[in-house]
N, CA, C and O atoms as a Maestro MAE file, in Angstrom:
{
 s_m_m2io_version
 :::
 2.0.0
}

f_m_ct {
 s_m_title
 :::
 protein
 m_atom[332] {
  # First column is atom index #
  i_m_mmod_type
  r_m_x_coord
  r_m_y_coord
  r_m_z_coord
  i_m_residue_number
  s_m_chain_name
  s_m_pdb_residue_name
  s_m_pdb_atom_name
  i_m_atomic_number
  :::
  1 25 26.657 65.480 -28.802 1 A "MET " " N  " 7
  2 3 27.857 65.082 -29.501 1 A "MET " " CA " 6
  3 2 27.568 64.213 -30.719 1 A "MET " " C  " 6
  4 15 28.346 64.187 -31.672 1 A "MET " " O  " 8
  5 25 26.449 63.508 -30.680 2 A "HIS " " N  " 7
  6 3 26.091 62.633 -31.789 2 A "HIS " " CA " 6
  7 2 25.955 63.417 -33.083 2 A "HIS " " C  " 6
  8 15 26.297 62.929 -34.160 2 A "HIS " " O  " 8
  9 25 25.452 64.638 -32.963 3 A "PHE " " N  " 7
  10 3 25.269 65.453 -34.156 3 A "PHE " " CA " 6
  11 2 26.601 65.880 -34.759 3 A "PHE " " C  " 6
  12 15 26.677 66.113 -35.965 3 A "PHE " " O  " 8
  13 25 27.640 65.986 -33.959 4 A "LEU " " N  " 7
  14 3 28.957 66.327 -34.473 4 A "LEU " " CA " 6
  15 2 29.505 65.205 -35.349 4 A "LEU " " C  " 6
  16 15 30.133 65.464 -36.377 4 A "LEU " " O  " 8
  17 25 29.271 63.973 -34.946 5 A "VAL " " N  " 7
  18 3 29.724 62.831 -35.746 5 A "VAL " " CA " 6
  19 2 28.967 62.808 -37.068 5 A "VAL " " C  " 6
  20 15 29.575 62.628 -38.123 5 A "VAL " " O  " 8
  21 25 27.651 62.986 -37.026 6 A "GLN " " N  " 7
  22 3 26.862 63.013 -38.256 6 A "GLN " " CA " 6
  23 2 27.309 64.153 -39.164 6 A "GLN " " C  " 6
  24 15 27.386 63.979 -40.380 6 A "GLN " " O  " 8
  25 25 27.600 65.308 -38.592 7 A "GLU " " N  " 7
  26 3 28.051 66.452 -39.385 7 A "GLU " " CA " 6
  27 2 29.417 66.182 -40.011 7 A "GLU " " C  " 6
  28 15 29.673 66.578 -41.148 7 A "GLU " " O  " 8
  29 25 30.294 65.505 -39.265 8 A "ALA " " N  " 7
  30 3 31.611 65.152 -39.803 8 A "ALA " " CA " 6
  31 2 31.472 64.198 -40.987 8 A "ALA " " C  " 6
  32 15 32.166 64.347 -41.993 8 A "ALA " " O  " 8
  33 25 30.588 63.233 -40.867 9 A "VAL " " N  " 7
  34 3 30.359 62.291 -41.971 9 A "VAL " " CA " 6
  35 2 29.793 63.023 -43.178 9 A "VAL " " C  " 6
  36 15 30.224 62.783 -44.306 9 A "VAL " " O  " 8
  37 25 28.835 63.909 -42.956 10 A "LYS " " N  " 7
  38 3 28.237 64.670 -44.048 10 A "LYS " " CA " 6
  39 2 29.281 65.537 -44.749 10 A "LYS " " C  " 6
  40 15 29.327 65.588 -45.978 10 A "LYS " " O  " 8
  41 25 30.117 66.218 -43.965 11 A "ASN " " N  " 7
  42 3 31.164 67.055 -44.553 11 A "ASN " " CA " 6
  43 2 32.168 66.223 -45.347 11 A "ASN " " C  " 6
  44 15 32.634 66.650 -46.404 11 A "ASN " " O  " 8
  45 25 32.497 65.045 -44.844 12 A "GLY " " N  " 7
  46 3 33.414 64.170 -45.559 12 A "GLY " " CA " 6
  47 2 32.858 63.731 -46.903 12 A "GLY " " C  " 6
  48 15 33.566 63.743 -47.910 12 A "GLY " " O  " 8
  49 25 31.601 63.349 -46.916 13 A "TYR " " N  " 7
  50 3 30.973 62.951 -48.176 13 A "TYR " " CA " 6
  51 2 30.847 64.141 -49.127 13 A "TYR " " C  " 6
  52 15 31.042 63.990 -50.333 13 A "TYR " " O  " 8
  53 25 30.524 65.317 -48.598 14 A "ASP " " N  " 7
  54 3 30.410 66.498 -49.450 14 A "ASP " " CA " 6
  55 2 31.737 66.830 -50.117 14 A "ASP " " C  " 6
  56 15 31.766 67.182 -51.297 14 A "ASP " " O  " 8
  57 25 32.830 66.721 -49.377 15 A "LYS " " N  " 7
  58 3 34.139 67.042 -49.937 15 A "LYS " " CA " 6
  59 2 34.617 65.975 -50.917 15 A "LYS " " C  " 6
  60 15 35.320 66.288 -51.878 15 A "LYS " " O  " 8
  61 25 34.247 64.734 -50.686 16 A "ALA " " N  " 7
  62 3 34.693 63.642 -51.552 16 A "ALA " " CA " 6
  63 2 33.879 63.539 -52.834 16 A "ALA " " C  " 6
  64 15 34.357 62.982 -53.822 16 A "ALA " " O  " 8
  65 25 32.663 64.064 -52.837 17 A "THR " " N  " 7
  66 3 31.766 63.916 -53.980 17 A "THR " " CA " 6
  67 2 32.366 64.470 -55.265 17 A "THR " " C  " 6
  68 15 32.310 63.812 -56.303 17 A "THR " " O  " 8
  69 25 32.931 65.651 -55.214 18 A "LEU " " N  " 7
  70 3 33.487 66.268 -56.423 18 A "LEU " " CA " 6
  71 2 34.637 65.445 -56.989 18 A "LEU " " C  " 6
  72 15 34.742 65.272 -58.203 18 A "LEU " " O  " 8
  73 25 35.489 64.944 -56.121 19 A "THR " " N  " 7
  74 3 36.613 64.125 -56.570 19 A "THR " " CA " 6
  75 2 36.129 62.817 -57.191 19 A "THR " " C  " 6
  76 15 36.643 62.386 -58.223 19 A "THR " " O  " 8
  77 25 35.154 62.196 -56.568 20 A "ILE " " N  " 7
  78 3 34.603 60.946 -57.087 20 A "ILE " " CA " 6
  79 2 33.977 61.171 -58.458 20 A "ILE " " C  " 6
  80 15 34.212 60.398 -59.388 20 A "ILE " " O  " 8
  81 25 33.186 62.223 -58.582 21 A "LEU " " N  " 7
  82 3 32.554 62.523 -59.870 21 A "LEU " " CA " 6
  83 2 33.594 62.855 -60.933 21 A "LEU " " C  " 6
  84 15 33.468 62.408 -62.073 21 A "LEU " " O  " 8
  85 25 34.611 63.622 -60.588 22 A "ASP " " N  " 7
  86 3 35.642 64.009 -61.546 22 A "ASP " " CA " 6
  87 2 36.347 62.788 -62.123 22 A "ASP " " C  " 6
  88 15 36.506 62.671 -63.339 22 A "ASP " " O  " 8
  89 25 36.762 61.894 -61.259 23 A "ALA " " N  " 7
  90 3 37.484 60.707 -61.727 23 A "ALA " " CA " 6
  91 2 36.597 59.814 -62.589 23 A "ALA " " C  " 6
  92 15 37.049 59.293 -63.609 23 A "ALA " " O  " 8
  93 25 35.351 59.634 -62.195 24 A "ASN " " N  " 7
  94 3 34.476 58.735 -62.937 24 A "ASN " " CA " 6
  95 2 33.974 59.362 -64.238 24 A "ASN " " C  " 6
  96 15 33.814 58.656 -65.234 24 A "ASN " " O  " 8
  97 25 33.727 60.645 -64.250 25 A "ILE " " N  " 7
  98 3 33.282 61.294 -65.484 25 A "ILE " " CA " 6
  99 2 34.400 61.277 -66.521 25 A "ILE " " C  " 6
  100 15 34.134 61.138 -67.715 25 A "ILE " " O  " 8
  101 25 35.636 61.416 -66.082 26 A "THR " " N  " 7
  102 3 36.773 61.303 -67.000 26 A "THR " " CA " 6
  103 2 36.796 59.924 -67.651 26 A "THR " " C  " 6
  104 15 37.049 59.809 -68.850 26 A "THR " " O  " 8
  105 25 36.540 58.895 -66.882 27 A "THR " " N  " 7
  106 3 36.511 57.536 -67.432 27 A "THR " " CA " 6
  107 2 35.336 57.351 -68.382 27 A "THR " " C  " 6
  108 15 35.469 56.668 -69.398 27 A "THR " " O  " 8
  109 25 34.193 57.942 -68.071 28 A "ILE " " N  " 7
  110 3 33.035 57.851 -68.969 28 A "ILE " " CA " 6
  111 2 33.328 58.559 -70.292 28 A "ILE " " C  " 6
  112 15 32.906 58.085 -71.347 28 A "ILE " " O  " 8
  113 25 34.038 59.678 -70.254 29 A "ILE " " N  " 7
  114 3 34.417 60.367 -71.492 29 A "ILE " " CA " 6
  115 2 35.310 59.459 -72.333 29 A "ILE " " C  " 6
  116 15 35.149 59.385 -73.551 29 A "ILE " " O  " 8
  117 25 36.244 58.774 -71.690 30 A "ALA " " N  " 7
  118 3 37.099 57.830 -72.420 30 A "ALA " " CA " 6
  119 2 36.268 56.703 -73.027 30 A "ALA " " C  " 6
  120 15 36.542 56.265 -74.144 30 A "ALA " " O  " 8
  121 25 35.258 56.231 -72.303 31 A "ALA " " N  " 7
  122 3 34.389 55.169 -72.819 31 A "ALA " " CA " 6
  123 2 33.578 55.664 -74.017 31 A "ALA " " C  " 6
  124 15 33.362 54.915 -74.970 31 A "ALA " " O  " 8
  125 25 33.132 56.911 -73.974 32 A "ILE " " N  " 7
  126 3 32.391 57.478 -75.109 32 A "ILE " " CA " 6
  127 2 33.278 57.553 -76.341 32 A "ILE " " C  " 6
  128 15 32.836 57.254 -77.450 32 A "ILE " " O  " 8
  129 25 34.523 57.950 -76.150 33 A "ILE " " N  " 7
  130 3 35.463 58.017 -77.280 33 A "ILE " " CA " 6
  131 2 35.729 56.622 -77.825 33 A "ILE " " C  " 6
  132 15 35.781 56.429 -79.040 33 A "ILE " " O  " 8
  133 25 35.899 55.644 -76.932 34 A "LEU " " N  " 7
  134 3 36.085 54.264 -77.386 34 A "LEU " " CA " 6
  135 2 34.882 53.778 -78.184 34 A "LEU " " C  " 6
  136 15 35.038 53.112 -79.208 34 A "LEU " " O  " 8
  137 25 33.693 54.107 -77.720 35 A "TYR " " N  " 7
  138 3 32.482 53.673 -78.410 35 A "TYR " " CA " 6
  139 2 32.372 54.328 -79.788 35 A "TYR " " C  " 6
  140 15 31.987 53.681 -80.761 35 A "TYR " " O  " 8
  141 25 32.709 55.596 -79.860 36 A "GLN " " N  " 7
  142 3 32.562 56.322 -81.114 36 A "GLN " " CA " 6
  143 2 33.548 55.849 -82.175 36 A "GLN " " C  " 6
  144 15 33.198 55.731 -83.349 36 A "GLN " " O  " 8
  145 25 34.779 55.579 -81.758 37 A "PHE " " N  " 7
  146 3 35.799 55.228 -82.748 37 A "PHE " " CA " 6
  147 2 36.087 53.735 -82.829 37 A "PHE " " C  " 6
  148 15 36.784 53.295 -83.744 37 A "PHE " " O  " 8
  149 25 35.573 52.957 -81.902 38 A "GLY " " N  " 7
  150 3 35.833 51.523 -81.891 38 A "GLY " " CA " 6
  151 2 34.822 50.756 -82.718 38 A "GLY " " C  " 6
  152 15 33.815 51.300 -83.170 38 A "GLY " " O  " 8
  153 25 35.112 49.484 -82.901 39 A "THR " " N  " 7
  154 3 34.189 48.587 -83.599 39 A "THR " " CA " 6
  155 2 34.066 47.297 -82.796 39 A "THR " " C  " 6
  156 15 34.971 46.934 -82.044 39 A "THR " " O  " 8
  157 25 32.949 46.617 -82.959 40 A "GLY " " N  " 7
  158 3 32.737 45.296 -82.370 40 A "GLY " " CA " 6
  159 2 32.999 45.216 -80.881 40 A "GLY " " C  " 6
  160 15 32.321 45.860 -80.080 40 A "GLY " " O  " 8
  161 25 34.000 44.411 -80.515 41 A "PRO " " N  " 7
  162 3 34.270 44.192 -79.098 41 A "PRO " " CA " 6
  163 2 34.672 45.466 -78.335 41 A "PRO " " C  " 6
  164 15 34.403 45.586 -77.140 41 A "PRO " " O  " 8
  165 25 35.299 46.391 -79.015 42 A "VAL " " N  " 7
  166 3 35.699 47.637 -78.360 42 A "VAL " " CA " 6
  167 2 34.463 48.430 -77.946 42 A "VAL " " C  " 6
  168 15 34.428 49.016 -76.864 42 A "VAL " " O  " 8
  169 25 33.453 48.445 -78.809 43 A "ARG " " N  " 7
  170 3 32.196 49.129 -78.456 43 A "ARG " " CA " 6
  171 2 31.505 48.428 -77.289 43 A "ARG " " C  " 6
  172 15 30.965 49.081 -76.397 43 A "ARG " " O  " 8
  173 25 31.524 47.113 -77.300 44 A "GLY " " N  " 7
  174 3 30.940 46.359 -76.192 44 A "GLY " " CA " 6
  175 2 31.657 46.651 -74.879 44 A "GLY " " C  " 6
  176 15 31.029 46.790 -73.830 44 A "GLY " " O  " 8
  177 25 32.979 46.742 -74.954 45 A "PHE " " N  " 7
  178 3 33.749 47.092 -73.770 45 A "PHE " " CA " 6
  179 2 33.386 48.489 -73.285 45 A "PHE " " C  " 6
  180 15 33.268 48.713 -72.081 45 A "PHE " " O  " 8
  181 25 33.209 49.431 -74.207 46 A "ALA " " N  " 7
  182 3 32.854 50.800 -73.834 46 A "ALA " " CA " 6
  183 2 31.502 50.849 -73.124 46 A "ALA " " C  " 6
  184 15 31.340 51.569 -72.139 46 A "ALA " " O  " 8
  185 25 30.547 50.093 -73.617 47 A "VAL " " N  " 7
  186 3 29.222 50.055 -72.984 47 A "VAL " " CA " 6
  187 2 29.324 49.430 -71.598 47 A "VAL " " C  " 6
  188 15 28.755 49.950 -70.638 47 A "VAL " " O  " 8
  189 25 30.044 48.323 -71.489 48 A "THR " " N  " 7
  190 3 30.204 47.651 -70.206 48 A "THR " " CA " 6
  191 2 30.941 48.551 -69.210 48 A "THR " " C  " 6
  192 15 30.570 48.620 -68.038 48 A "THR " " O  " 8
  193 25 31.969 49.227 -69.673 49 A "LEU " " N  " 7
  194 3 32.719 50.146 -68.821 49 A "LEU " " CA " 6
  195 2 31.823 51.276 -68.318 49 A "LEU " " C  " 6
  196 15 31.869 51.632 -67.141 49 A "LEU " " O  " 8
  197 25 31.014 51.833 -69.208 50 A "SER " " N  " 7
  198 3 30.112 52.924 -68.817 50 A "SER " " CA " 6
  199 2 29.093 52.467 -67.784 50 A "SER " " C  " 6
  200 15 28.844 53.170 -66.804 50 A "SER " " O  " 8
  201 25 28.506 51.304 -67.993 51 A "LEU " " N  " 7
  202 3 27.541 50.778 -67.019 51 A "LEU " " CA " 6
  203 2 28.205 50.510 -65.669 51 A "LEU " " C  " 6
  204 15 27.617 50.778 -64.621 51 A "LEU " " O  " 8
  205 25 29.409 49.990 -65.695 52 A "GLY " " N  " 7
  206 3 30.143 49.745 -64.456 52 A "GLY " " CA " 6
  207 2 30.465 51.030 -63.715 52 A "GLY " " C  " 6
  208 15 30.351 51.090 -62.490 52 A "GLY " " O  " 8
  209 25 30.866 52.057 -64.447 53 A "ILE " " N  " 7
  210 3 31.186 53.341 -63.821 53 A "ILE " " CA " 6
  211 2 29.925 53.975 -63.237 53 A "ILE " " C  " 6
  212 15 29.959 54.504 -62.126 53 A "ILE " " O  " 8
  213 25 28.822 53.928 -63.968 54 A "LEU " " N  " 7
  214 3 27.578 54.506 -63.460 54 A "LEU " " CA " 6
  215 2 27.100 53.789 -62.195 54 A "LEU " " C  " 6
  216 15 26.647 54.429 -61.246 54 A "LEU " " O  " 8
  217 25 27.202 52.464 -62.189 55 A "SER " " N  " 7
  218 3 26.801 51.733 -60.985 55 A "SER " " CA " 6
  219 2 27.766 52.010 -59.833 55 A "SER " " C  " 6
  220 15 27.352 52.045 -58.674 55 A "SER " " O  " 8
  221 25 29.028 52.204 -60.138 56 A "SER " " N  " 7
  222 3 30.015 52.542 -59.114 56 A "SER " " CA " 6
  223 2 29.732 53.916 -58.500 56 A "SER " " C  " 6
  224 15 29.833 54.094 -57.286 56 A "SER " " O  " 8
  225 25 29.378 54.880 -59.347 57 A "ILE " " N  " 7
  226 3 29.039 56.216 -58.839 57 A "ILE " " CA " 6
  227 2 27.825 56.132 -57.927 57 A "ILE " " C  " 6
  228 15 27.823 56.714 -56.842 57 A "ILE " " O  " 8
  229 25 26.794 55.414 -58.358 58 A "PHE " " N  " 7
  230 3 25.582 55.277 -57.556 58 A "PHE " " CA " 6
  231 2 25.895 54.632 -56.211 58 A "PHE " " C  " 6
  232 15 25.449 55.108 -55.168 58 A "PHE " " O  " 8
  233 25 26.664 53.546 -56.243 59 A "THR " " N  " 7
  234 3 27.001 52.845 -55.008 59 A "THR " " CA " 6
  235 2 27.840 53.719 -54.087 59 A "THR " " C  " 6
  236 15 27.602 53.764 -52.880 59 A "THR " " O  " 8
  237 25 28.812 54.407 -54.650 60 A "THR " " N  " 7
  238 3 29.698 55.226 -53.834 60 A "THR " " CA " 6
  239 2 28.973 56.399 -53.199 60 A "THR " " C  " 6
  240 15 29.147 56.665 -52.010 60 A "THR " " O  " 8
  241 25 28.173 57.093 -53.967 61 A "LEU " " N  " 7
  242 3 27.568 58.325 -53.470 61 A "LEU " " CA " 6
  243 2 26.296 58.105 -52.668 61 A "LEU " " C  " 6
  244 15 26.005 58.890 -51.765 61 A "LEU " " O  " 8
  245 25 25.540 57.075 -52.964 62 A "PHE " " N  " 7
  246 3 24.253 56.907 -52.304 62 A "PHE " " CA " 6
  247 2 24.213 55.713 -51.349 62 A "PHE " " C  " 6
  248 15 23.901 55.876 -50.169 62 A "PHE " " O  " 8
  249 25 24.519 54.543 -51.837 63 A "VAL " " N  " 7
  250 3 24.370 53.334 -51.025 63 A "VAL " " CA " 6
  251 2 25.327 53.353 -49.828 63 A "VAL " " C  " 6
  252 15 24.909 53.120 -48.694 63 A "VAL " " O  " 8
  253 25 26.611 53.631 -50.082 64 A "SER " " N  " 7
  254 3 27.559 53.635 -48.967 64 A "SER " " CA " 6
  255 2 27.240 54.748 -47.975 64 A "SER " " C  " 6
  256 15 27.444 54.584 -46.772 64 A "SER " " O  " 8
  257 25 26.742 55.873 -48.469 65 A "HIS " " N  " 7
  258 3 26.373 56.972 -47.580 65 A "HIS " " CA " 6
  259 2 25.210 56.565 -46.678 65 A "HIS " " C  " 6
  260 15 25.224 56.848 -45.480 65 A "HIS " " O  " 8
  261 25 24.226 55.918 -47.237 66 A "ILE " " N  " 7
  262 3 23.080 55.471 -46.455 66 A "ILE " " CA " 6
  263 2 23.510 54.432 -45.413 66 A "ILE " " C  " 6
  264 15 23.092 54.500 -44.257 66 A "ILE " " O  " 8
  265 25 24.340 53.478 -45.822 67 A "ILE " " N  " 7
  266 3 24.804 52.451 -44.889 67 A "ILE " " CA " 6
  267 2 25.607 53.081 -43.761 67 A "ILE " " C  " 6
  268 15 25.426 52.720 -42.598 67 A "ILE " " O  " 8
  269 25 26.487 54.014 -44.087 68 A "PHE " " N  " 7
  270 3 27.299 54.650 -43.058 68 A "PHE " " CA " 6
  271 2 26.443 55.510 -42.140 68 A "PHE " " C  " 6
  272 15 26.690 55.554 -40.935 68 A "PHE " " O  " 8
  273 25 25.438 56.196 -42.686 69 A "ASP " " N  " 7
  274 3 24.522 56.976 -41.850 69 A "ASP " " CA " 6
  275 2 23.767 56.080 -40.874 69 A "ASP " " C  " 6
  276 15 23.582 56.443 -39.713 69 A "ASP " " O  " 8
  277 25 23.331 54.919 -41.338 70 A "LEU " " N  " 7
  278 3 22.648 53.972 -40.453 70 A "LEU " " CA " 6
  279 2 23.578 53.478 -39.355 70 A "LEU " " C  " 6
  280 15 23.163 53.318 -38.207 70 A "LEU " " O  " 8
  281 25 24.829 53.238 -39.706 71 A "TYR " " N  " 7
  282 3 25.816 52.801 -38.725 71 A "TYR " " CA " 6
  283 2 26.039 53.881 -37.668 71 A "TYR " " C  " 6
  284 15 26.085 53.581 -36.475 71 A "TYR " " O  " 8
  285 25 26.176 55.123 -38.094 72 A "VAL " " N  " 7
  286 3 26.396 56.224 -37.154 72 A "VAL " " CA " 6
  287 2 25.156 56.439 -36.290 72 A "VAL " " C  " 6
  288 15 25.278 56.701 -35.094 72 A "VAL " " O  " 8
  289 25 23.971 56.332 -36.877 73 A "ALA " " N  " 7
  290 3 22.736 56.505 -36.105 73 A "ALA " " CA " 6
  291 2 22.580 55.406 -35.057 73 A "ALA " " C  " 6
  292 15 22.000 55.638 -33.997 73 A "ALA " " O  " 8
  293 25 23.090 54.219 -35.346 74 A "LYS " " N  " 7
  294 3 23.013 53.110 -34.402 74 A "LYS " " CA " 6
  295 2 23.880 53.373 -33.169 74 A "LYS " " C  " 6
  296 15 23.552 52.934 -32.067 74 A "LYS " " O  " 8
  297 25 24.967 54.079 -33.361 75 A "LYS " " N  " 7
  298 3 25.892 54.397 -32.272 75 A "LYS " " CA " 6
  299 2 25.486 55.725 -31.641 75 A "LYS " " C  " 6
  300 15 26.210 56.714 -31.757 75 A "LYS " " O  " 8
  301 25 24.342 55.754 -30.981 76 A "VAL " " N  " 7
  302 3 23.739 56.989 -30.468 76 A "VAL " " CA " 6
  303 2 24.651 57.720 -29.494 76 A "VAL " " C  " 6
  304 15 24.730 58.947 -29.551 76 A "VAL " " O  " 8
  305 25 25.335 57.023 -28.609 77 A "ASN " " N  " 7
  306 3 26.152 57.672 -27.602 77 A "ASN " " CA " 6
  307 2 27.611 57.854 -28.034 77 A "ASN " " C  " 6
  308 15 28.463 58.185 -27.210 77 A "ASN " " O  " 8
  309 25 27.889 57.648 -29.274 78 A "GLN " " N  " 7
  310 3 29.252 57.759 -29.769 78 A "GLN " " CA " 6
  311 2 29.661 59.229 -29.835 78 A "GLN " " C  " 6
  312 15 28.953 60.048 -30.420 78 A "GLN " " O  " 8
  313 25 30.796 59.559 -29.240 79 A "THR " " N  " 7
  314 3 31.265 60.953 -29.252 79 A "THR " " CA " 6
  315 2 32.489 61.119 -30.134 79 A "THR " " C  " 6
  316 15 32.863 62.243 -30.468 79 A "THR " " O  " 8
  317 25 33.125 60.002 -30.520 80 A "LYS " " N  " 7
  318 3 34.302 60.073 -31.381 80 A "LYS " " CA " 6
  319 2 34.086 59.140 -32.561 80 A "LYS " " C  " 6
  320 15 33.428 58.106 -32.448 80 A "LYS " " O  " 8
  321 25 34.650 59.529 -33.686 81 A "LEU " " N  " 7
  322 3 34.564 58.709 -34.887 81 A "LEU " " CA " 6
  323 2 35.948 58.191 -35.205 81 A "LEU " " C  " 6
  324 15 36.831 58.966 -35.573 81 A "LEU " " O  " 8
  325 25 36.146 56.919 -35.072 82 A "SER " " N  " 7
  326 3 37.441 56.314 -35.325 82 A "SER " " CA " 6
  327 2 37.529 55.957 -36.804 82 A "SER " " C  " 6
  328 15 36.666 55.266 -37.345 82 A "SER " " O  " 8
  329 25 38.563 56.428 -37.428 83 A "ILE " " N  " 7
  330 3 38.727 56.179 -38.868 83 A "ILE " " CA " 6
  331 2 39.845 55.198 -39.085 83 A "ILE " " C  " 6
  332 15 40.149 54.851 -40.226 83 A "ILE " " O  " 8
  :::
 }
 m_bond[331] {
  # First column is bond index #
  i_m_from
  i_m_to
  i_m_order
  :::
  1 1 2 1
  2 2 3 1
  3 3 4 2
  4 3 5 1
  5 5 6 1
  6 6 7 1
  7 7 8 2
  8 7 9 1
  9 9 10 1
  10 10 11 1
  11 11 12 2
  12 11 13 1
  13 13 14 1
  14 14 15 1
  15 15 16 2
  16 15 17 1
  17 17 18 1
  18 18 19 1
  19 19 20 2
  20 19 21 1
  21 21 22 1
  22 22 23 1
  23 23 24 2
  24 23 25 1
  25 25 26 1
  26 26 27 1
  27 27 28 2
  28 27 29 1
  29 29 30 1
  30 30 31 1
  31 31 32 2
  32 31 33 1
  33 33 34 1
  34 34 35 1
  35 35 36 2
  36 35 37 1
  37 37 38 1
  38 38 39 1
  39 39 40 2
  40 39 41 1
  41 41 42 1
  42 42 43 1
  43 43 44 2
  44 43 45 1
  45 45 46 1
  46 46 47 1
  47 47 48 2
  48 47 49 1
  49 49 50 1
  50 50 51 1
  51 51 52 2
  52 51 53 1
  53 53 54 1
  54 54 55 1
  55 55 56 2
  56 55 57 1
  57 57 58 1
  58 58 59 1
  59 59 60 2
  60 59 61 1
  61 61 62 1
  62 62 63 1
  63 63 64 2
  64 63 65 1
  65 65 66 1
  66 66 67 1
  67 67 68 2
  68 67 69 1
  69 69 70 1
  70 70 71 1
  71 71 72 2
  72 71 73 1
  73 73 74 1
  74 74 75 1
  75 75 76 2
  76 75 77 1
  77 77 78 1
  78 78 79 1
  79 79 80 2
  80 79 81 1
  81 81 82 1
  82 82 83 1
  83 83 84 2
  84 83 85 1
  85 85 86 1
  86 86 87 1
  87 87 88 2
  88 87 89 1
  89 89 90 1
  90 90 91 1
  91 91 92 2
  92 91 93 1
  93 93 94 1
  94 94 95 1
  95 95 96 2
  96 95 97 1
  97 97 98 1
  98 98 99 1
  99 99 100 2
  100 99 101 1
  101 101 102 1
  102 102 103 1
  103 103 104 2
  104 103 105 1
  105 105 106 1
  106 106 107 1
  107 107 108 2
  108 107 109 1
  109 109 110 1
  110 110 111 1
  111 111 112 2
  112 111 113 1
  113 113 114 1
  114 114 115 1
  115 115 116 2
  116 115 117 1
  117 117 118 1
  118 118 119 1
  119 119 120 2
  120 119 121 1
  121 121 122 1
  122 122 123 1
  123 123 124 2
  124 123 125 1
  125 125 126 1
  126 126 127 1
  127 127 128 2
  128 127 129 1
  129 129 130 1
  130 130 131 1
  131 131 132 2
  132 131 133 1
  133 133 134 1
  134 134 135 1
  135 135 136 2
  136 135 137 1
  137 137 138 1
  138 138 139 1
  139 139 140 2
  140 139 141 1
  141 141 142 1
  142 142 143 1
  143 143 144 2
  144 143 145 1
  145 145 146 1
  146 146 147 1
  147 147 148 2
  148 147 149 1
  149 149 150 1
  150 150 151 1
  151 151 152 2
  152 151 153 1
  153 153 154 1
  154 154 155 1
  155 155 156 2
  156 155 157 1
  157 157 158 1
  158 158 159 1
  159 159 160 2
  160 159 161 1
  161 161 162 1
  162 162 163 1
  163 163 164 2
  164 163 165 1
  165 165 166 1
  166 166 167 1
  167 167 168 2
  168 167 169 1
  169 169 170 1
  170 170 171 1
  171 171 172 2
  172 171 173 1
  173 173 174 1
  174 174 175 1
  175 175 176 2
  176 175 177 1
  177 177 178 1
  178 178 179 1
  179 179 180 2
  180 179 181 1
  181 181 182 1
  182 182 183 1
  183 183 184 2
  184 183 185 1
  185 185 186 1
  186 186 187 1
  187 187 188 2
  188 187 189 1
  189 189 190 1
  190 190 191 1
  191 191 192 2
  192 191 193 1
  193 193 194 1
  194 194 195 1
  195 195 196 2
  196 195 197 1
  197 197 198 1
  198 198 199 1
  199 199 200 2
  200 199 201 1
  201 201 202 1
  202 202 203 1
  203 203 204 2
  204 203 205 1
  205 205 206 1
  206 206 207 1
  207 207 208 2
  208 207 209 1
  209 209 210 1
  210 210 211 1
  211 211 212 2
  212 211 213 1
  213 213 214 1
  214 214 215 1
  215 215 216 2
  216 215 217 1
  217 217 218 1
  218 218 219 1
  219 219 220 2
  220 219 221 1
  221 221 222 1
  222 222 223 1
  223 223 224 2
  224 223 225 1
  225 225 226 1
  226 226 227 1
  227 227 228 2
  228 227 229 1
  229 229 230 1
  230 230 231 1
  231 231 232 2
  232 231 233 1
  233 233 234 1
  234 234 235 1
  235 235 236 2
  236 235 237 1
  237 237 238 1
  238 238 239 1
  239 239 240 2
  240 239 241 1
  241 241 242 1
  242 242 243 1
  243 243 244 2
  244 243 245 1
  245 245 246 1
  246 246 247 1
  247 247 248 2
  248 247 249 1
  249 249 250 1
  250 250 251 1
  251 251 252 2
  252 251 253 1
  253 253 254 1
  254 254 255 1
  255 255 256 2
  256 255 257 1
  257 257 258 1
  258 258 259 1
  259 259 260 2
  260 259 261 1
  261 261 262 1
  262 262 263 1
  263 263 264 2
  264 263 265 1
  265 265 266 1
  266 266 267 1
  267 267 268 2
  268 267 269 1
  269 269 270 1
  270 270 271 1
  271 271 272 2
  272 271 273 1
  273 273 274 1
  274 274 275 1
  275 275 276 2
  276 275 277 1
  277 277 278 1
  278 278 279 1
  279 279 280 2
  280 279 281 1
  281 281 282 1
  282 282 283 1
  283 283 284 2
  284 283 285 1
  285 285 286 1
  286 286 287 1
  287 287 288 2
  288 287 289 1
  289 289 290 1
  290 290 291 1
  291 291 292 2
  292 291 293 1
  293 293 294 1
  294 294 295 1
  295 295 296 2
  296 295 297 1
  297 297 298 1
  298 298 299 1
  299 299 300 2
  300 299 301 1
  301 301 302 1
  302 302 303 1
  303 303 304 2
  304 303 305 1
  305 305 306 1
  306 306 307 1
  307 307 308 2
  308 307 309 1
  309 309 310 1
  310 310 311 1
  311 311 312 2
  312 311 313 1
  313 313 314 1
  314 314 315 1
  315 315 316 2
  316 315 317 1
  317 317 318 1
  318 318 319 1
  319 319 320 2
  320 319 321 1
  321 321 322 1
  322 322 323 1
  323 323 324 2
  324 323 325 1
  325 325 326 1
  326 326 327 1
  327 327 328 2
  328 327 329 1
  329 329 330 1
  330 330 331 1
  331 331 332 2
  :::
 }
}
């Protein structure tokens, strides 16, 4: 049963990945436009926004997945996943 929980987590992350990327890439496109047409502080904001979005994508897709996988692996006899 443990493998069913791991498979459920994997499927959840697989389905959420496209949505997460879509929303964040849209924001990065807006930041690129701000950088291209902005001056001074607006360009600085665009760079900061882009770095924040990239770190958010990394944290969401990789770090949280690893932490959740470790949590699920720790619960070896778990047969249900409470959300």
